[in-house]
Every structure is written in C-alpha cells, then in structure tokens.
N, C-alpha and C positions, 0 to 999 in steps of 0.2 A: 657445256650445259649451263643454263641459267639457274636461278634460285628455285628450289623445290620447297613445297609447303612442309611444315613439321608434322610428320606422321610416324607412328610406330608400326613395325611389322616384323614378323618372324622371318629370319633369313632362310633361304632355300637350302643352304648347306646343312641346316639343322635336320631337314628331312632326309638328306642323303646319309647322314651319320646315324640317324635313329629310325630308319625306315622299318627295320625288323621289329622294333619295339612298339610301333604304333598300330592302332586299329586300322585295318586295311581290307575291308570286306570286298572291295572291287579289285584288289590285288594290283593296284596301279603303282604303289610305292615299290614293291618288290619287282614288278615287271619292268618299270623304267630303269631300275638299278641294274637288272640283269642285261637289258638290251642297251644300256647306256644311251637312252634316247630321251629327248625332251618332248616328244609327241608320238603317239601311236594312234593313228586315225581310227575313230569309232570305238576306241578303248579308253584312251587318255588324251585330252586335248590341250595339254600344256599348262594347266591352271596352277601348278605348284611353283612356277617360275614367274618372276616379275620381268616382263619383256621390255625391250628398249622403248617401244612406242608409248608404253604407259607412262614412262618418265617424261617423254615429250609432251604428252597431254597434261600431265600434272604441272609441268613448267608453264604451259600456255595458260592454264587456268589461274595459276599464281601470278603470272605476268599481267593478265588482263583484270585481275582483281575480281573475278567472278564470284558472286554471292548466290546463295540458293535459298534465301529466306522464303518459307512458305511453299516451296516447290516440291513436286513429286518427281523422284529421280529413279531411274533404272540403270543398274550396272550390269550390262548384258555380256556374259562371258567373263565374269568378274575376277576369277582367280583369287589373288590376294585381297581384292576388294578395296584397293587404295582410292580409286576414283569415287566410289560410293561413300567411303569413309570421309573423304574430304568434304563432299556435299553434306553429309550428316553433321559434321563438326561446324559447318558454316550455315546451319539453320534450315536444312531441308525438312519439309513437313513429313515426308515418308521416303524411305529408300528400300528398293527391292534389289537383292543380290541374286544373280543366277549364274550357275556354272554347270558344265556338262557332268562333272563328277561329284557325287555326294561326298567322297573322301576329301576333296578340295574344300567344300563348304564346311565340313565338320572339323578338319584338321588345320585349316589355314584361314579361310574367310572369317568364320565366327571368332576364333581366337584373336585375329587382328582387330576386329570390331571391338571386342572386349578390352583389348589393350588401350585403344584410343578412347573408349568410354571412361576407362579408369583415369587416363590422362586428363580428360575434360573435368572429371570429378575432382581430381586433385587441384586443378587450377581454380575451380569454383570455390573449393573449400579455402584455398589460400586467399582468394578475393574476399570471402566472407570473414575470414580471420582479420584481414586488414580493416574491413569495415567495422568489425566489432572492436578492434583496438582503438579506432578513432572514436567510437561511441564511448568506450571506457574512459578515454581521456576527457571527453566533453562532459560526461555525466559523473565522473569521479568514482566509477565502480571499480572495485578492486578484484573482482572475480567474475569469470565468464563461463557459461556453460556451452558445451558444443553438442550438436546432434549430428549423427552420421547420415549422409544422404542414403546410404545402403543399409537397410535394416537387417537384423539378425547376423551382423558381422561384428565381431569384437576387435577393437583396435586399441592396443596398449600403447601408452606413451613411451617413446624411445628416445634415448639421449642422442645428441648430435654426434654423427660419426666422426671419428678422427682418422688421420692417415693410417692406412693399413687395415682399418676395419672393413668388413664386408658392407656393401650398400644396404641401406634400409629397404626391407621388402615392401612392395606395394600391397595395399589392402585387397583382399579378394572381393569380387563383385557378386552381388546377388542379382542375376540378370532380370528377374521379375520386377526389381525395384528401380532400375535405371531408366531415366527418361529417354536417353538417346537410343538405347537398345529397343525400347518399346516402339520406336518409330521404324524399326527394321523388319523385313521379312526375307527369308532365305529359301531358295529353290535349287533343285538339281535336276538334270535331265536335258535332253536335246531341245532345241528351240521350238519345234513343232509341238512336243508334249507340254512344254512350259506355256506356250501360247494358249493351247486348248484349256489348260488348267485355269489360267487367270481370266480367260474370257467367260468362264462359267460364273464368275462373280457378278453380282447385280448391285450397283452398276459395275461394268468392267472398267478396270483402271486405265487412265490416260496419263502419260508422263510428260512433264514439261521439259525434262532433260533426259536423254538416253546416252549413256557412255558405252562405247564398245571399242576395245583395243586389241589389235592383233587377231582379229576374227575372220579376215577375208582371205586367208592363206589357201583355202580349198574351194575351188569354183563349184563343187557339188553342193556346198552349203549355202550358196547365194540365194536360192529361192526361199528357203526357210528363214534366213536372216531378213531378207527384204519384207517378207510377209509379217514377221514379228514387228519390225519397225513401222510398217504401214498401219498395222492394227493397234499399236500401243502408244504411238506418239500423239500428243495433244495437237489440235489444229494449228496452234501457233508455237509448237514446241521445236526443240533443236536436238539433233543427233550430233554428238561429237564422235567421230570415227578416226582412230589412229592406226596407221598401217605402214608397212614397208612398201616400197615401190613394186618390189617383186619378191616372191617367196620361192627360192630355188629348191627344187626337189619335190614341191607339192603343187606348183603351177599357178597359184593365185597371185593377186596383186592389185594395186589401185587402178591401173588402166583397165583391166578386165572388169573390175567391179563397177567403175564409172560407166563403162559401156553397157553393162547389165542394167544398171539403174536408169540410164538414158533411154534404153529400149522400152522400159515400162512406163516412163513418163509421169511418175508420181512425185519424185523428189528433184529438187535442184541441189547441186553439189558445189560448194565453194571452198577453196583452199585457204586454210587459216594459218598453217605453219608448214614450211618446207625445209627439211634438213638435208643439205646437199653433201656434207662430208661423209665419207665412208659409204656404207650401204644406204641409199637414199630412203628417207622416211618422210611421212606426211601426216598432218592432221587436217581433216576436212569437216565441214559442217553441212548437214543435210536438213533441209526444210521442205515442207510440202510446197509444190509449185502453186503460184497464184493462178486462179482461173482467168483465162483470157477474156478481156473485155469484148463484148459483142458489138 
C-alpha cells in the first residue's frame, strides 16, 4: 500500500469492546456482535468497519494530489467518513455524509469529523502562534494574548509532558463554533429516502465529487444507487467508486455493476486504479457521457 493521508479515526475494535455501553437504538452493535457478522442486509450495511477499498481510494487521492477547494462533495455510504473528511480538510465548500444506519453516523462518522476538526484547529493555532512569535520579535512585544477558535471552552495552560506522563488531552470542541463542521451535513437512511429528502431542497444540491466505497456488493441496490448518482452529480462532476472485483456470498461486483451502468447509457466508466494482488480491487471514475455529435 502507498502513502495514506494523515487522518484520525476511531478504531473498529473500540466498538467491539464497548458495544454494550453505547447508545444503540437500531440494535446493530449488539446484533453484529451476536452474529459475528460485518453485514446484515437491510439491517446493518457494514458502516462500522473501514473496508479495504476505502484505503485504496484514499491512496489514489493522495497519490494524485487531488484538492477539493470550493467543491461540493458527497460521501455516499460513508461509514467512518474518511473520504469526506479528507475533502473537508482539503478545502471542500460543503460535504454531505450519508450512511444507511443512524448509529453509524452518530457513533462513528460525527466523532471522526470532530477528531479531525480538532486536529485542524490545533494546526491552525500552532501556525498562528508561530506568526505571533515572529511579530513579537519584529515589534519587540514581550507579551501575547491568545484567543480560542472555539468559544465557551476553557483551556488551561499545561506544562510540557515528560516521559511517563499521560498525553496532554485535546481541547473539547463546540461544534457550533467550528468552521469545518459548519460545512458538513449528516444523513441516515437508504439511498431512495436520502435522495427524496435532498431533492426537496430548493435548489436541490449538485455535487462536484461523489465518493462511494464498497457499496456495490448487492445487485438489488444498483437501481437506487444509480438513481442517486444520476440525480445528484453535477454536469461536469466525477464519481469515485471503489470496489472489490467480486463479493462472494452476496453476489455483486464490478463486472455486474459496469454491465448495469452500460445498459442505462448515462455514465462512462474509467478504471483509475487496479489492485491485482489478493482479492482484486478497483477504483473507477464515472462521468456523464458526452452527447453524441449530430
């Protein structure tokens, strides 16, 4: 595997060890633990696990140096939300996160976004401190005042940790005050319900980039997925779809999805990354087909 972008996210083993302690209105944490299953179709669609193809897509974006400045991005079937978070940290104007399960959004996606917002905040503060230090030297000021980016949060000065000391705790975030989080929206439910909801907005959103990873494992979901992509992608937008070549036990895979897409004649599909070792995996790009010249 190549270089991955620096992102923070909660490890899935945390959920396995603390499932009974967490809010679980959908009963997916206890259910998956009882059945020892990563996926229960129609109940839990695997969002608590970061699947292999997500790492492939992150690697591709990192390799190509993709930036998202000013773009609207949709992370469809987001799970941990790493793809949308990367776009957010790289300047996306707005990021929508959607997952089938509300428990995934509340217990994993949103906490991961907060972790990375906090990381960005810390980096910004360090840069500001460096700039202020430079100003102090130039202007001869002996004292500097600091203002927190997040209001209503007390932050006491702490001494530098020494060996054996516990790590310094990160500051809590007031979500309403963080600029990155203000650019996010979160949705749960199936793709048909999600699509109907966002299309009620005036104007309805169009996304420059749509990420979707490990979402074509079940052929029964292809019509709803295709309709969502068709309705929400901007005219010159790009869908990044990461997938295994075949999903044993559930029947879907890239070949069947490409055939489904080709029959509808809406999108062109181009291979962007092919991983041949082990179980074959792929990242493809989907764009609207150009109208044929008359």
